[in-house]
N, C-alpha and C positions, 0 to 999 in steps of 0.2 A: 410479363412486362413487353412492351413494345421497344424494340431498338431502333432509334431515328436514324435519320439519313446522316446525321454528323458523327454517328457513333460506329466503332469498327464491329464487324462481324464477331460471332461468338467464338469461331475457331481460332482468330486471331487474339481474341482475350485469353484463350486458354493456353495458347503458345507463349504467350508474354508472362502469364502467371506463375509457369512452371521455373522460369528463370530471374524472375523479377524479385527485387528488395527495395527499400526496407518492407518490414511486415507490419502491418497495422491491424489492431483489433479495436472496432469501434463498439464502444457501451453505451446503450441507450436504452431506458426501459420500454418504449414504445417504437414499433418499427413496422414496416410494410407487413400485411394490408392494412394496418389501420391508418386513420386519417389525421393529417397535421401537418402544418406548413413545412416544419423542419423535416418530419418524414419524408415528406414528398421531394424535398431539396436532397437528402442523402440517397434518396433511392435513385434519383437521376446522377448525383455527383459520382457515388461509388464506382460505377463501371468507367467513368472517366479516369479516375485512378489507376484502375487496372491497365488502361491504354498507355499510361505514363511509366508501367513498370513498377506501380505499387501493388504489393499483395495486400488485400483487404478483406476482412470478414467481421459478421456482425455477431454480438452476443445480445439478445434482448430477451423481454419477459413474453410468457405465452400469452395467445390471443384470447379472446373470448370465444368460448365453446369447446376449448381443449377440456379431457375429462378431468384433469387435475383442478383447474379453475372451476369447474361446474361443481365438483363435489364439495369444495371449500363454501361456495356460495349457498349451496343446500344446507350446509351446516350452520352457517352463519342465520339464515334463515330460520332455521328451527330455533336458534337462540333468541332471535328477536320475537318470536312467536311465543316463547316461554316466557318472556320478559313481559310482554303484554298480558299474559295470564297471572302473572306474579308469582312464579313458583320456584324462581330462582333468585338467590341473591346476587348483587353486582359481583363480588370477589368469584363465587363459584363459577358463576356463568363465563367470567372474562377467563379464568382458569382453564376452564374445559374447552373454550375456543381456541386458546392457545397451544394447550396440550394436544388437541386432535389435529391442528394444523400441523404442527410440528411432526405429529406420528404420520399423518398422511404424506407428507412432502418427503421424509426420509424414506417411506414405504415404495412411493413414486420412483425415487432415485434409485432404490434397491432392484426394483421391477424393471428400470430401464437404465441399466449401467452404461450404456452409449450415449446418454443424452447430452453428455459433455464433450463426447467425442465425434460424434456423427452431425452433421448439419441435418435440420429439420426441413430447409427449403434452400433453392438457390434460385436469385434474381438476377439475371444477366450476368451470370458467372461469378456472383458473389454469394459465397456461403453465409447462410443465417442459422444460427444456432438458437433455440427457444429454451429459456431456462425456467424452472418451476419458480412459480409466484404464487402466493396464496393469500387471503383474506380480501374482503369486498373493499375495506376501508383504504383510503388511499395512504394514511400514514402507515398502515400495517404493511400494505403491498411494497411501499418504497424500502422499508427494512429488510422485507424478505427477499427482495431482488437484489439488494445490496449483498446480502449473504450468499446468494446463488451465484451473482456475478463473481464475487470474490472466490468461490469455490472453482468457478470455471476458469478463472484467469491463473489459479494455482495449478490447476490440472493440465492447464495447456501452456504453461510457462515457455516452453521452448518454441513455441509455434509464431511467436510474435515480438517485436522488437520496442513497439510504441503502442499505447493504451490511450485511444482518443475518447474522451468522455463528454457527453452531452447533458447539459442541465445542471442541477446543484443538489439533487437528492443525496441521501446517505451513500449511494453506490460510489459517488465519487469520491468521499473521504476514505472508505474502505479500500477502493482501487489505488489511490495515490500513496497510502501507508505500505499497500501490498507492493506496488511499483518500487517503491524505496527498498524494501527487503530482497527483491529480486532483481535488483539492478536495470529496471526497465524505465524508459522515458514515458512522461505522460503529457497529453495536450488537453485541455478543458475549453470547451466551447460554450460561451455564455448565447443564450438565444432570446431569452424575453426579459425585457425592461420591467422591473417590479417582481420578479421570481428567481432570475439566475445571476443578477448582479451583486456584488459584494456588499453593499449597503443592505439590501433585502436579507440575504444570507445572515449578517450580523444580528438582525432584529429577531431572528426566528431562535426557537429553544435549542440548547446547546450551540447558538450562532457563532459564538466566538472560538469556540474549539472548532467548529467546522471550517470557519474563515481561516483560522492558523494553517491548518490542514491543506486547504484550498489554494492558498498562497504559495505551498510547496510544491506546486505542480511545476513542470519544466515550461510549459507555454501556456499561456491563457488568450484565447482567441475571442475578438470582440466583433460583433457583426455590425455596430453601428458607433457614431461618435458618443451617443448617449452612455452606452455601456462602457466606453473607454474612460469617459469623464468620471463614472462611478467608480472604477479602479483606481483613477487618480486621488479620489476624494478618501479611499481606504487604505492609501499609503501602497498599493500593490507595486513592485518592483517594475519600472517603467521598461525595462528591457526584456521582461517577459511577456508584455501585451503585445500582439499582433492585431491588425485589424483587417480582418478577411471578410468581405460581405457575401451574401447568398449570391448564386450565379443563375442566368437564364439562359437556356438554350436558343439562340437567336434564329435557328433555322426553322425549330418547331412553332416559337410564338411569333409569328410575323402577320402582316395584314393580307386580306385578301386583295386581288387585283384590281377589282371595280364594284360597282353597286350592285351589278346583277349577279356577281357571284355571292355577295352578301345577302341577297335576297333568296338565293338558292338555299344558301347554309341556315338560313332563319326556317325555311321550309323544311328542311331535313330534320330541325331540332324541335318543330312543333310550336315556333314562336311566331308571332305577328309579323307578316312582311312587310306592312305598311306602319309609319310612325316611328319615332325615335325610341330607342332601345338603350336603358342604362342597365349595367350589370354589376353586381356584387357578388366577390367570390370569398368564401369562409365559413367556418361553421356558425350555424344559427344560434348564437349566443348573445348575453348581454354586453361581455366584453368588446365585442365586434360593434357594437352599436345599430344593431337591428332595429331596435325599437325607435331610435331617432330617426333612422331612414324611412320607416313607415309614416311616421308623423310627417316628414319632410316631402314623403311622395304625394300626399292629399294636397300639399299646397303648387306642387308641379302639375299635378293634373288639372287643376283649376285653370292655369295657363295653357297647358297642352292636353287636351282630352283625349289626345291618340296616343301619347306617350306610354310606355310599358316599362315595368321592373321586374329584372328576372334575378333571383337569390340561388347562386350556385353553391351548395356546400351541404355537408351531414345535417340531418334533422334529427332531433331527439335522441343525441347519442350519450346522453346521461341524464340522470332524473332531474337535475337542476334545467338542462336545455330542453327537455321534453315539457316542463310547466313553463318556461319561457316562449316556446314555439307556440303552445295552445294559446297563450295570452296574447301573441301577436297576431295568430288566426282570428281571433275574437276583435282584435282592434281593428284589422281590416275588414272585417264584415261590417261594424259599426261605421266605418268611414265610407263604406260603399265602394271599396277597391278590388272586390273578388276578381273582376275582370281585368285588373290593371297589374296585378301581380302574380308572378309564378315563381314557386319554390320546386326546384328540381331534384333535390336532394343530392347525394354524392354522385359525381360522374367521373369516367374515366377519361374522357377528352374534354377538359377545361379549355383548351386552346380553341375549340370551335366555338364556344360561347363569347370568348373575347372577339372573336373574328366577326361574329354576327351583331356586335353591340356598336353603340356609337360613342357612349361615355362609360368611363369606370368610377366607382365610388366605394371608399373603406372609411366610415366614420368611427373608427375604433376608439376606445378609451385607452388601451395601452397595446404596444405591439414590440416586437423584438426588431426584425427587419422584414416585413411581410412580402413573400413570393408575389402574392397576387398583384399587388401595385407594379411590381417590377415586370411581371409577365403581361399585364395589360399595356404598360408604355410600351413593350417592345412590340405589341401588336398595332402601335399607333393609336391608343385611345387615349383621350385627355384625362388624367387622372384628378378625382376630386377627394381630397384626404382631411381627416380631422387634424388639429394641430398637437401632435404629439411631441413633447420636447426633446429635442435632440435627435428625432427620428425623421419626422415628416420634411422638416426643411433640408437636411442632409440628402434625402432623395430629390425633392422637388426644390431647385434652388431659386428659381423664379417663376414669375407668371407666365414667362414662355414656355415653361416644362409642364405647367399643371397649376392646380389650385389648392391652397390649403387655407380652409376656412377656419375661421375664429369664433369662439362663444358657444359651441355645442347647442346650438339652438336650431328647430327645424326651419326657421325662415332662413338663417345663414346657409344651411346646407342647401336648400331649395334654391335660394338666389345663385349659388355657385354651379348648381346642375344646369339651371336655366341658361346662364351665360354661355353654355357650349350648346345646349340643344336649340337654341333660338338664333345660333350664328355659325353657319356651316363653315365660313371661311375661317374663323378662328379655331373652330374645333380640329380642322385639316391641319393648320399650320402647327398648332401646340402638339397634335398627334404625332407629326414628324419630328419634332424637336424632342419629344420623349423618347422616341424610339433610339435617336441618335445618342441621347444621355445614357440609355442601358447599354448600348453596344460599347460606349466608352468606358464605363465603370462597373457593370453588373452582368458581365458575360459569363457562362458556365466556363468557358476557356480561362478566363483570367483567374477564377476561383480555383480551378484544377492546378494551374501553374502555380499559383502562391503557396497552396497545400503541398504539392510536390518538392518545391524548395524547402519549406518548413520542416518536413519529415526527414528529408535528406540533411539538413543542417543541424538536426538534432543528433544524427549519427554520422559525423564526419569522418570516421574509420572504416566505414562501411563499403565495401565495394559494390557498387550497382551496376549490375549488367545491362 
């Protein structure tokens, strides 16, 4: 990964790491190089913790393409084929799947005894341990990752003081219980409203049990007021809840100096050099509201025939997203928008697309605290965001900082976009206000300082060098 100008050189990271404390183990099922808003956030955030004298390392699941994952997927593919052919009963098929999955997992651990001791990768001086995960189904993978994570934490119990848990899957409950036995501190970070909040946890299978364990964490971090309100409604101890939003590296996400630089950036990226450009950043999926955006874009093009939409983010990263993307391609063709919409796929330098654009939009159905909105605002792009209760208006406080459109209709979204595309003066003023808003409340420096204080507060008797 790139070390940006406001980050320390790796040599200084290493010197601080040797003497620093406390020690934090971040446990999350998915991490770099996989894509996701919070994955990107953590990848940028952890090196900053190292700068502040915090030792941090990551325990995560294996990525696609690892021999372990591939062999298990082949196994389940064979079972699905046998199911179609009617040669196996449900019970025997399921029993065979679990038996072979467990056998292969333990065989992998025996053949790779150092998988829990030696990091699989190092990103900006942060060690990453990839743990065995098996089974293609999400529910099975979550349970197997929980088992692998517990094994890892037990095997390395002398190497950390705090377990930082992201999400609300089974690994959180397992890790909290294990931490209580080992005398370790735990921090649980809620990321997505409708997935990680306590009300959603309680509605799931075994939800009340998991929620009772979840409440026993030493600290629960909320990214937004909506997540905090959910904690209040579920009687989570108020003193345990900390509100720490995601952060933006202000020096990296900044506007270009003039229109000439913007035109050069568009040429570099292969985007139209003339006309207004609207950018969307996120996975191409239904939850992000891409279908609504395509419908609205046909209305925008009627008013501004030279306007262009660029959608930046991974395409067809799952079976559902693949079907959804194909449906949107057909819709674009039927609306005559093939020359008006660009899908880039996943990119390494997303800041360049913000800098080349005029307006940012995110018409999501639900979010936690979206990085993309904050990054776009830091680049002085006026944001157009759907009205997500407790999220949107906590970021965009007034019309002076952006637009929160209501109704989730193509006409409402198109009108909000056109209000900036057709008014250069308003677009410039709102963009400047948006950057000031991010600098005040959502900088990566602020997030790092808050977490550093939190970790040290959990270990008051620890001498920090």
